[in-house]
VEXDREN-2710 file (C-alpha; in Angstrom, 1 decimal):
% VEXDREN-2710
k/r/px/py/pz
1/MET/-2.2/-8.9/-31.0
2/ASN/1.6/-8.7/-31.1
3/LYS/3.4/-5.5/-30.1
4/ALA/6.8/-6.7/-31.3
5/GLY/8.8/-4.2/-33.2
6/LYS/7.2/-1.0/-31.9
7/GLY/10.5/0.1/-30.4
8/TYR/9.5/0.7/-26.8
9/GLU/12.4/2.0/-24.7
10/TYR/10.7/1.2/-21.4
11/ILE/8.0/-1.4/-20.6
12/ILE/6.6/-0.5/-17.1
13/VAL/4.6/-3.3/-15.5
14/GLY/2.1/-1.7/-13.0
15/THR/0.6/1.7/-12.7
16/GLY/0.6/2.1/-9.0
17/PRO/3.2/4.1/-6.8
18/GLY/6.1/2.1/-8.1
19/GLY/5.4/2.5/-11.8
20/ALA/3.5/5.7/-12.6
21/PRO/5.9/8.4/-11.3
22/ALA/8.8/6.8/-13.3
23/ALA/6.5/6.5/-16.4
24/ARG/5.7/10.2/-16.2
25/GLU/9.3/11.2/-15.8
26/LEU/10.5/9.1/-18.7
27/ALA/7.6/10.0/-21.0
28/LYS/8.1/13.7/-20.2
29/ALA/11.7/13.3/-21.5
30/GLY/10.5/11.9/-24.8
31/LYS/11.1/8.3/-24.1
32/LYS/9.0/5.6/-25.7
33/VAL/7.0/4.2/-22.8
34/ILE/4.3/1.6/-22.5
35/MET/2.5/1.0/-19.2
36/VAL/1.0/-2.5/-18.7
37/GLU/-1.7/-2.8/-16.1
38/ARG/-3.3/-6.1/-15.0
39/GLY/-6.5/-4.5/-13.8
40/ASP/-9.3/-2.5/-15.5
41/TYR/-9.6/1.2/-15.6
42/HIS/-12.5/1.5/-13.2
43/LYS/-14.0/5.0/-13.4
44/LYS/-17.6/4.6/-12.3
45/PHE/-19.4/3.3/-9.2
46/LEU/-16.5/3.9/-6.8
47/GLY/-17.0/3.7/-3.0
48/LEU/-19.5/1.4/-1.3
49/PRO/-20.6/-1.2/-2.4
50/PHE/-19.2/-1.5/-6.0
51/GLY/-15.7/-0.2/-5.2
52/ILE/-14.8/-3.5/-3.8
53/ARG/-14.2/-4.7/-7.3
54/LEU/-11.0/-2.7/-7.3
55/LEU/-9.5/-5.2/-4.8
56/GLU/-8.0/-8.5/-5.7
57/ARG/-10.8/-11.2/-5.4
58/TYR/-12.9/-8.5/-3.7
59/MET/-10.5/-8.9/-0.7
60/LEU/-13.1/-11.3/0.6
61/PHE/-11.2/-14.3/-0.8
62/ALA/-7.6/-12.8/-0.9
63/ARG/-6.0/-14.8/1.9
64/SER/-2.6/-16.3/2.6
65/MET/-2.4/-20.0/3.1
66/GLU/-2.7/-19.3/6.9
67/GLY/-5.8/-17.2/6.4
68/VAL/-4.2/-13.7/6.6
69/ILE/-6.3/-11.1/4.7
70/ILE/-4.3/-9.4/2.0
71/GLU/-5.4/-6.2/0.3
72/ARG/-4.2/-5.4/-3.2
73/GLY/-5.6/-2.8/-5.6
74/ILE/-5.9/-4.4/-9.1
75/THR/-6.8/-1.4/-11.2
76/VAL/-5.2/1.5/-13.0
77/GLY/-3.5/3.3/-10.2
78/GLY/-2.9/0.1/-8.3
79/SER/-3.1/0.3/-4.5
80/SER/-3.1/4.1/-4.6
81/MET/-6.8/3.7/-5.5
82/VAL/-7.5/1.8/-2.3
83/TYR/-5.4/3.5/0.3
84/GLN/-6.4/5.9/3.1
85/SER/-4.4/8.7/1.5
86/ASN/-2.1/9.2/4.5
87/VAL/1.3/10.8/3.9
88/MET/4.2/9.7/6.0
89/GLU/7.8/10.6/5.4
90/PRO/10.1/7.7/4.4
91/PRO/11.2/6.2/7.7
92/LYS/14.9/6.6/8.5
93/LYS/15.3/2.9/9.1
94/LEU/13.9/2.2/5.6
95/ILE/16.3/4.6/3.9
96/ASP/19.2/3.2/5.9
97/ASN/18.4/-0.4/5.1
98/MET/17.9/0.4/1.4
99/GLY/21.2/2.3/1.2
100/ILE/19.9/5.1/-1.1
101/ASP/18.3/8.4/-0.2
102/PHE/15.0/9.2/-1.9
103/SER/13.9/11.8/0.7
104/PRO/14.5/14.7/-1.8
105/GLU/11.9/13.1/-4.1
106/ALA/9.5/12.8/-1.2
107/LYS/9.8/16.6/-0.5
108/GLU/9.3/17.3/-4.2
109/LEU/6.2/15.2/-4.5
110/LYS/4.6/16.6/-1.3
111/LYS/5.2/20.1/-2.7
112/GLU/3.8/19.2/-6.2
113/ILE/0.7/17.3/-5.0
114/GLY/-0.1/19.3/-1.9
115/ILE/-0.9/17.8/1.5
116/GLU/-3.6/18.6/4.0
117/VAL/-4.6/17.8/7.5
118/LEU/-8.4/17.4/7.4
119/PRO/-10.0/20.5/8.8
120/GLU/-11.6/20.2/12.2
121/ARG/-15.1/20.3/10.7
122/PHE/-14.5/16.7/9.7
123/TYR/-14.4/15.5/13.4
124/ARG/-14.7/18.3/15.9
125/ASN/-18.3/17.5/16.9
126/ASN/-17.6/13.8/17.4
127/LYS/-17.7/13.0/21.1
128/GLY/-16.3/9.5/20.7
129/LEU/-13.1/10.6/19.0
130/ALA/-12.7/13.5/21.4
131/ARG/-12.8/11.0/24.3
132/MET/-10.3/8.8/22.6
133/LEU/-7.9/11.7/22.1
134/GLU/-8.3/12.7/25.7
135/THR/-7.8/9.2/27.0
136/ALA/-4.6/8.6/24.9
137/GLN/-3.2/12.0/26.1
138/LYS/-3.7/11.0/29.7
139/MET/-2.0/7.6/29.0
140/GLY/1.0/9.5/27.7
141/ILE/0.6/8.3/24.1
142/PRO/-1.1/11.2/22.3
143/PHE/-2.8/11.0/18.9
144/ARG/-1.5/13.2/16.2
145/GLU/-3.4/14.6/13.2
146/GLN/-2.4/13.0/10.0
147/GLU/-1.3/14.6/6.7
148/LYS/-3.2/13.3/3.7
149/PHE/-3.1/13.6/-0.1
150/VAL/-6.7/14.8/0.1
151/HIS/-8.4/17.9/-1.2
152/ALA/-10.7/18.8/1.7
153/ASP/-12.8/21.1/-0.4
154/LYS/-13.9/18.1/-2.4
155/CYS/-14.1/15.6/0.4
156/LYS/-17.6/14.8/1.6
157/LEU/-18.3/15.0/5.3
158/GLY/-19.2/11.6/6.7
159/CYS/-17.7/9.7/3.8
160/ASP/-15.2/6.9/4.7
161/TRP/-14.8/5.0/1.5
162/CYS/-11.2/6.0/0.6
163/MET/-10.3/2.3/0.5
164/LEU/-12.9/1.5/-2.1
165/GLY/-12.0/4.2/-4.6
166/CYS/-12.9/7.7/-3.7
167/PRO/-16.4/8.5/-5.1
168/GLU/-15.8/12.2/-4.8
169/ASN/-12.4/12.3/-6.6
170/ALA/-11.1/14.2/-3.6
171/ARG/-7.7/12.6/-3.1
172/TRP/-4.6/12.1/-5.2
173/THR/-3.8/8.8/-6.8
174/THR/-1.1/7.7/-9.3
175/ARG/-3.8/7.9/-12.0
176/GLU/-2.8/11.5/-12.3
177/HIS/0.8/10.5/-13.2
178/VAL/-0.6/7.9/-15.5
179/GLU/-2.6/10.5/-17.4
180/GLU/0.3/12.9/-17.5
181/ALA/2.5/10.2/-18.9
182/ARG/-0.1/9.6/-21.6
183/SER/-0.2/13.3/-22.4
184/TYR/3.5/13.1/-23.1
185/GLY/3.0/10.2/-25.5
186/ALA/3.2/7.1/-23.2
187/GLU/0.9/4.2/-24.1
188/LEU/-1.3/2.4/-21.5
189/ILE/-2.9/-1.0/-21.9
190/TYR/-5.1/-2.4/-19.1
191/ASN/-6.8/-5.7/-18.5
192/SER/-3.4/-7.0/-19.6
193/PRO/-1.9/-9.3/-16.9
194/VAL/1.8/-10.1/-17.5
195/ASN/2.7/-13.7/-17.5
196/LYS/6.5/-13.5/-17.6
197/VAL/9.6/-11.4/-18.6
198/LEU/11.3/-12.4/-21.8
199/PHE/15.1/-12.7/-22.1
200/ASN/17.8/-13.2/-24.7
201/ALA/19.2/-16.7/-25.3
202/GLY/21.7/-16.4/-22.5
203/LYS/19.2/-15.0/-20.1
204/SER/21.6/-12.2/-19.4
205/LYS/19.3/-9.4/-20.7
206/ALA/15.6/-8.6/-20.5
207/THR/14.0/-8.1/-24.0
208/GLY/10.3/-7.7/-23.2
209/VAL/7.3/-9.3/-21.6
210/GLN/4.7/-11.8/-22.5
211/LEU/1.1/-11.3/-21.4
212/LYS/-1.1/-14.1/-20.2
213/ASN/-3.0/-14.0/-23.5
214/GLY/0.2/-14.7/-25.3
215/THR/0.9/-11.2/-26.6
216/VAL/4.6/-10.3/-26.7
217/ILE/5.7/-6.8/-26.1
218/ASN/9.3/-6.1/-27.0
219/GLY/11.3/-3.3/-25.4
220/ASP/14.8/-2.1/-24.5
221/ASN/14.1/-2.1/-20.7
222/VAL/11.6/-3.7/-18.4
223/ILE/10.6/-2.1/-15.1
224/LEU/8.6/-4.4/-12.8
225/ALA/6.4/-2.3/-10.5
226/ALA/3.6/-4.9/-9.9
227/GLY/4.0/-4.8/-6.1
228/GLY/5.4/-7.0/-3.4
229/ILE/3.4/-10.0/-4.6
230/GLY/3.1/-9.3/-8.3
231/SER/6.7/-8.6/-9.2
232/PRO/8.3/-11.7/-7.6
233/ALA/5.5/-13.9/-9.0
234/ILE/6.2/-12.6/-12.5
235/LEU/9.9/-13.5/-12.1
236/LEU/9.1/-16.9/-10.7
237/ARG/6.9/-17.6/-13.7
238/SER/9.9/-16.4/-15.8
239/ASN/11.9/-19.2/-14.2
240/VAL/14.0/-16.6/-12.3
241/LYS/14.2/-18.3/-8.9
242/ARG/17.1/-16.4/-7.5
243/LEU/18.4/-12.9/-7.9
244/GLY/21.6/-11.9/-6.2
245/THR/21.7/-13.5/-2.8
246/GLN/17.9/-13.8/-2.3
247/GLU/15.5/-16.6/-3.3
248/VAL/12.8/-14.7/-5.3
249/GLY/9.6/-14.3/-3.3
250/THR/11.0/-15.0/0.2
251/ARG/11.3/-12.5/3.1
252/PHE/7.6/-11.5/2.7
253/PHE/6.3/-8.8/5.1
254/MET/3.0/-7.0/4.9
255/ASP/2.5/-4.5/7.8
256/PRO/-0.4/-6.5/9.3
257/MET/-3.2/-4.9/11.2
258/ASN/-5.5/-5.9/14.0
259/ILE/-8.8/-4.0/13.8
260/MET/-10.8/-3.5/17.0
261/LEU/-14.4/-2.5/17.4
262/GLY/-16.3/-1.8/20.6
263/TYR/-19.6/0.0/21.3
264/SER/-20.0/3.1/23.5
265/ARG/-22.4/3.0/26.4
266/ASP/-23.3/6.6/25.4
267/PRO/-25.6/6.7/22.3
268/ASP/-23.6/9.7/21.0
269/GLY/-20.2/8.2/21.9
270/GLY/-19.3/6.4/18.7
271/LEU/-17.0/7.4/15.9
272/TRP/-19.9/7.8/13.5
273/GLY/-19.7/10.1/10.5
274/ILE/-15.9/10.6/10.6
275/GLN/-13.1/9.4/8.3
276/THR/-10.7/6.6/9.3
277/PHE/-7.0/7.4/10.1
278/THR/-7.4/11.1/10.7
279/HIS/-5.3/10.6/13.9
280/ALA/-2.6/8.2/14.9
281/ILE/-0.4/7.3/17.8
282/GLU/3.1/7.3/16.3
283/SER/5.2/7.5/19.4
284/MET/5.6/3.7/19.7
285/ALA/6.5/3.1/16.0
286/GLN/10.3/2.9/16.7
287/SER/10.3/1.6/20.3
288/GLU/7.5/-1.0/20.0
289/GLY/7.2/-1.5/16.2
290/PHE/3.6/-0.5/15.8
291/MET/1.3/2.5/15.4
292/ILE/-2.4/2.9/16.3
293/GLY/-5.0/4.9/14.4
294/ASN/-8.7/5.7/14.6
295/CYS/-11.4/3.9/12.5
296/SER/-14.9/5.1/11.8
297/ALA/-17.9/3.3/13.2
298/TRP/-19.5/2.4/9.9
299/GLY/-16.3/1.4/8.0
300/THR/-15.1/-0.8/10.9
301/TRP/-18.5/-2.5/11.3
302/VAL/-18.5/-3.3/7.6
303/VAL/-15.0/-4.9/7.7
304/LEU/-15.6/-6.9/10.9
305/SER/-19.1/-8.0/9.6
306/PHE/-18.0/-9.4/6.3
307/PHE/-14.3/-10.5/6.4
308/ARG/-14.2/-13.0/9.3
309/MET/-16.8/-15.4/10.4
310/GLN/-16.3/-14.9/14.1
311/THR/-16.3/-11.1/14.0
312/ALA/-19.4/-11.3/11.7
313/LYS/-21.3/-13.3/14.4
314/GLU/-20.3/-10.8/17.0
315/ASN/-21.2/-7.6/15.0
316/LEU/-24.0/-8.3/12.6
317/PRO/-26.5/-8.5/15.5
318/ARG/-25.2/-5.1/16.7
319/PHE/-26.2/-3.3/13.5
320/PRO/-29.0/-1.4/15.3
321/ILE/-26.3/0.3/17.5
322/VAL/-23.7/0.7/14.8
323/LYS/-23.5/4.4/15.4
324/ARG/-22.1/3.7/18.8
325/GLY/-19.1/1.9/17.2
326/MET/-15.6/2.9/18.4
327/GLY/-12.9/1.6/16.1
328/LEU/-9.1/1.5/16.3
329/PHE/-6.5/-0.3/14.3
330/LEU/-3.0/-1.5/15.1
331/LYS/-0.4/-1.5/12.2
332/LEU/2.6/-3.7/12.9
333/SER/6.1/-3.6/11.5
334/ASP/6.4/-7.4/11.1
335/GLU/9.4/-9.5/10.5
336/ALA/10.3/-10.5/6.9
337/HIS/9.1/-14.1/7.1
338/GLY/6.9/-15.5/4.4
339/GLN/6.8/-16.5/0.7
340/ILE/5.2/-15.7/-2.7
341/TYR/4.5/-18.4/-5.2
342/PRO/4.3/-18.3/-9.1
343/ASN/0.5/-18.3/-9.0
344/GLU/0.6/-15.4/-6.6
345/LYS/-0.6/-17.4/-3.6
346/THR/1.1/-16.4/-0.4
347/SER/2.3/-17.9/2.8
348/LYS/2.6/-15.5/5.8
349/PRO/3.3/-17.1/9.1
350/PHE/4.0/-14.7/12.0
351/THR/6.8/-15.0/14.4
352/ALA/6.7/-15.0/18.2
353/VAL/8.1/-11.5/18.1
354/ASP/5.3/-10.4/15.9
355/GLU/2.7/-12.0/18.2
356/LYS/4.2/-10.4/21.3
357/LYS/4.1/-6.9/19.7
358/LEU/0.6/-7.5/18.5
359/LYS/-0.7/-8.5/21.9
360/LYS/0.8/-5.4/23.5
361/GLY/-0.7/-3.1/20.9
362/THR/-4.1/-4.8/21.1
363/ASP/-4.1/-4.5/24.9
364/ILE/-3.4/-0.7/24.5
365/MET/-6.3/-0.3/22.0
366/ARG/-8.7/-2.2/24.4
367/GLU/-7.7/0.1/27.3
368/ILE/-8.3/3.2/25.1
369/ILE/-11.8/2.1/24.1
370/ILE/-12.8/1.1/27.6
371/LYS/-11.5/4.3/29.2
372/SER/-13.3/6.3/26.5
373/GLY/-16.7/4.8/27.4
374/GLY/-16.7/1.6/25.4
375/ASP/-18.5/-1.5/26.8
376/PRO/-15.7/-4.2/27.3
377/LYS/-18.3/-6.9/26.6
378/THR/-18.8/-5.6/23.1
379/ILE/-15.2/-5.5/22.0
380/SER/-14.2/-7.7/19.1
381/VAL/-11.0/-8.0/17.1
382/LEU/-10.3/-8.8/13.4
383/LYS/-6.8/-10.2/13.4
384/TRP/-4.2/-10.2/10.7
385/ALA/-5.2/-8.0/7.8
386/GLY/-2.5/-6.3/5.7
387/GLY/-2.0/-4.3/2.6
388/HIS/1.7/-3.4/2.3
389/PRO/3.3/-6.5/0.9
390/GLY/7.1/-6.2/0.5
391/GLY/10.6/-7.5/1.1
392/THR/10.3/-10.2/-1.6
393/LEU/13.0/-8.7/-3.9
394/ALA/14.9/-6.7/-1.3
395/MET/17.4/-4.0/-2.2
396/GLY/20.9/-5.1/-1.3
397/GLN/20.0/-8.7/-1.8
398/ALA/18.0/-9.2/-5.0
399/VAL/18.0/-5.7/-6.4
400/ASN/20.9/-3.2/-6.6
401/ARG/20.7/0.2/-5.0
402/ASP/19.9/1.8/-8.4
403/PHE/16.9/-0.6/-8.8
404/SER/18.8/-2.6/-11.4
405/THR/19.3/-6.4/-11.2
406/GLU/22.0/-8.8/-12.2
407/ILE/20.0/-9.3/-15.4
408/ALA/20.7/-6.4/-17.8
409/ASN/17.9/-4.0/-18.6
410/LEU/15.7/-5.4/-15.8
411/TYR/14.6/-3.1/-13.0
412/VAL/12.3/-3.5/-10.0
413/CYS/10.7/-0.6/-8.2
414/ASP/7.9/-1.2/-5.7
415/GLY/7.3/-2.4/-2.2
416/SER/9.1/-5.7/-3.0
417/THR/12.5/-3.8/-2.9
418/MET/12.0/-2.6/0.7
419/PRO/14.3/-4.8/2.9
420/VAL/12.4/-4.0/6.1
421/SER/8.7/-3.4/6.9
422/PRO/8.1/0.4/7.3
423/GLY/5.2/-0.3/9.6
424/ALA/3.5/2.8/8.2
425/PRO/1.8/3.9/5.0
426/PRO/4.4/3.4/2.3
427/SER/2.8/5.2/-0.7
428/LEU/4.9/8.4/-0.5
429/SER/8.1/6.3/-0.1
430/ILE/7.4/4.1/-3.1
431/CYS/6.3/7.1/-5.3
432/SER/9.6/8.8/-4.3
433/MET/11.6/5.7/-5.2
434/SER/9.9/5.6/-8.6
435/LEU/10.5/9.3/-9.3
436/LEU/14.2/8.8/-8.4
437/LEU/14.5/5.8/-10.7
438/GLY/13.1/7.8/-13.5
439/LYS/15.7/10.6/-12.9
440/MET/18.5/8.1/-12.7
441/LEU/17.5/6.4/-16.0
442/LEU/17.6/9.8/-17.6
443/GLY/21.0/10.7/-16.1
444/LYS/19.5/13.5/-14.1
445/VAL/20.8/12.0/-10.9
446/LYS/23.8/9.7/-10.4
447/ALA/22.9/6.8/-8.2
448/GLU/26.2/6.9/-6.3
449/ASP/25.5/10.5/-5.3
450/ARG/22.5/9.2/-3.3
451/PHE/24.1/6.1/-1.8
452/ILE/24.4/6.1/1.9
453/ASN/26.5/3.7/4.0
454/LYS/28.9/3.6/1.0
END
């Protein structure tokens, strides 16, 4: 197969938050768009257990060279298919560091999609969560209910498989933008991993992409939206080792997590039958660089029992008391220190600053669980699991503030362009960036009108 000569105006690599909103915006304006997706279009058997196939190498084997667990959604919809659906406004520190304001697009998307805080029926009868909320309040670090891209009327009570593809189709994903783009005439090909970007003879302009099967797709513009790992790896395979002032694939951050599970002394004191990340402690995000959220008993037990040998040894024998499980996670805003390689292998060492923050947050989680009735002898921790790779093509260094690069007709729009770790769910931010890119390419918005720190 050779797509040469079909006259695509935009080739968009990736259908997740960085690619789909721009694809929809461009296709709606009548532009000739093709979306190229590495993964399959998984539609059946979502949730546990088969939804794990949406994740790169089933997540079981997706590790950095140091053993850090890295979650990536490899499917149409990208990582929006395997997120917890939480909606957080673009952090001020992120917008300030990127130097461009995409908060109007965030407001636009929230209004269009609709956001909900899960009704109390999803957790009001859970004694374990109630105790945790009370404990944190007394400690002066209260939990807050979380906004989500979830339709509560479709969401099933007791289900906690958002991160394996929602089996109830109860939450928003970028597949909706993909399908809208198709309705406006955009093309979609999947199971089509991109090998490299193609350039003119002087390597001054992007002219298309080559798939790993050798297929060539020619186009006027290429938008890389393959994520914080995928986009730099494609460029490295294209023999682009440096963009602007940044070595491609360096400055890797990933918002790592520690996930803690303890077991309540009270048979009814676990977080059984609730959804993960309905509540979070956000008050330390700026001052300490981390946030803490709740995890369901069942989901946390599964993760700790199958993703690390040590935590598996500790928790598999406790299956008979799994309903007593009390889970919390710590999400850290880590320093940009790591690297992506052409084969998409990663290196992610953590700094002394990261380790110090991690210890402080983990100690707080332990205190919350114990004061909420958890048995300290049962507490175990899965360290270093992350799912927000970024920083590897940072705006202001590798990428310009309008998402263009020093190579004409080559754009990058995904987590890789974030110069700093947001330390919070980035889906709304990345979708907003993508929508803004689409508007700028159409001339609806002038980039300089959105620049900050001019």
